C-alpha positions, -999 to +999 in steps of 0.1 A: +690-012+084+671-039+066+664-071+084+668-105+067+637-127+067+654-161+065+688-176+061+722-165+070+744-137+057+764-164+039+733-178+023+723-144+010+758-136-002+762-168-020+728-164-037+738-129-049+771-143-061+755-172-081+726-152-095+743-119-104+780-115-096+797-147-109+798-135-146+808-100-135+839-112-117+848-141-139+879-124-152+892-114-118+920-132-100+904-162-083+925-155-051+912-119-049+888-109-021+852-102-030+831-083-005+793-084-010+769-061+007+739-084+012+715-055+016+723-035-016+738-064-036+768-041-043+803-055-043+840-047-044+870-068-054+906-062-042+938-082-037+937-077+001+909-084+026+905-048+040+900-027+009+868-041-006+849-038+027+862-003+033+850+008-002+816-007+003+812+010+037+821+044+020+791+039-003+767+021+021+770+030+058+748+002+070+764-024+048+762-061+059+793-074+043+802-110+035+838-116+025+849-145+002+874-152-025+864-147-062+872-184-068+861-199-035+832-195-010+857-192+019+880-162+024+902-183+047+906-218+060+910-228+096+927-259+108+944-285+086+950-262+056+935-260+022+930-291+001+922-291-036 
């Protein structure tokens, strides 16, 4: 399994999203879940939070997966709720 030199899994996932994936998922539902394998750069989108990670692990056994929404950096909110 590859080792990350610096930063967090979230840092790497957000860099992959901004540099490569944003235009590829622009037409997807913004509430859909986006799983990003930060090692391969591969990704999956689904309406639930389990399916995209399962699909990635089928293709990449050692995947390091970051889950977010297509239209938001966070997959979920904790605490006081979501504010726009």
